[in-house]
DODOZA-570654 format. One record per residue (C-alpha): z, x, y; residue number from 1. Coordinates in steps of 0.25 Angstrom, whole numbers, plus 5000, padded with zeros to 4 digits. Each point is the difference from the previous one (the first is absolute). Last residue first. Example, Ala and Ser with C-alpha at 12.3 -4.5 7.8 and 13.67 -1.06 7.14 Angstrom:
REM residues 2
{rec {5029,5055,4996},2}
{rec {5002,4994,4986},1}
REM end
This chain:
REM residues 78
{rec {5016,4892,4981},78}
{rec {4992,5002,5013},77}
{rec {5004,5015,5001},76}
{rec {4995,5003,4985},75}
{rec {4987,4993,5002},74}
{rec {4998,5009,5013},73}
{rec {5004,5013,4994},72}
{rec {4991,4997,4988},71}
{rec {4988,4997,5010},70}
{rec {5002,5013,5007},69}
{rec {5001,5008,4988},68}
{rec {4986,4994,4995},67}
{rec {4995,5002,5014},66}
{rec {5005,5015,5000},65}
{rec {4992,5002,4986},64}
{rec {4988,4993,5005},63}
{rec {4999,5009,5012},62}
{rec {5003,5013,4994},61}
{rec {4989,4996,4989},60}
{rec {4990,4998,5012},59}
{rec {5004,5013,5005},58}
{rec {4996,5007,4986},57}
{rec {4987,4991,5000},56}
{rec {4996,5005,5014},55}
{rec {5005,5015,4997},54}
{rec {4990,5000,4988},53}
{rec {5006,5007,4988},52}
{rec {5009,4989,4996},51}
{rec {5008,5005,4989},50}
{rec {5011,5005,5010},49}
{rec {5011,5002,4989},48}
{rec {5011,4994,5008},47}
{rec {4991,4990,5006},46}
{rec {4994,4994,4988},45}
{rec {5013,5001,4992},44}
{rec {5008,4991,5009},43}
{rec {5014,5005,5003},42}
{rec {4994,5009,5010},41}
{rec {5000,4987,5009},40}
{rec {5014,4998,4997},39}
{rec {5003,5014,5003},38}
{rec {4994,4999,5013},37}
{rec {5007,4988,5004},36}
{rec {5014,5006,4996},35}
{rec {4997,5013,5009},34}
{rec {4997,4991,5012},33}
{rec {5013,4992,4998},32}
{rec {5007,5012,4999},31}
{rec {4994,5007,5012},30}
{rec {5004,4987,5008},29}
{rec {5014,4999,4995},28}
{rec {5001,5015,5003},27}
{rec {4995,4998,5015},26}
{rec {5011,4989,5001},25}
{rec {5011,5008,4995},24}
{rec {4997,5012,5009},23}
{rec {5010,5011,4995},22}
{rec {5005,5011,5009},21}
{rec {5000,5014,5002},20}
{rec {4990,5005,4990},19}
{rec {5004,5012,4992},18}
{rec {4995,5013,5003},17}
{rec {5014,5006,5001},16}
{rec {5003,4991,5011},15}
{rec {5009,5011,5006},14}
{rec {4990,5011,5002},13}
{rec {4988,5003,4990},12}
{rec {5004,5015,5000},11}
{rec {5015,4996,4997},10}
{rec {4995,4992,4987},9}
{rec {4992,5012,4996},8}
{rec {5011,5010,5002},7}
{rec {5009,4990,4992},6}
{rec {4989,4999,4988},5}
{rec {4999,5015,4999},4}
{rec {5015,5002,5000},3}
{rec {5001,4990,4989},2}
{rec {4991,5009,4992},1}
REM end
């Protein structure tokens, strides 16, 4: 079994299929976006998609994003 893994690694070359470098800035941006999506989904109406009409669902996204934005603004000013 170990020899199969070594053979697979050799086929992939010296990097063994792993990324060569880590872009810290890109990771930070991706993490920010993922956290925002999690905060949006924490609101039950968005997570479960109760709104069948796309316009009302989109309005719910706007409402929740506004709530998050206002909360962040009040947190920063205090």
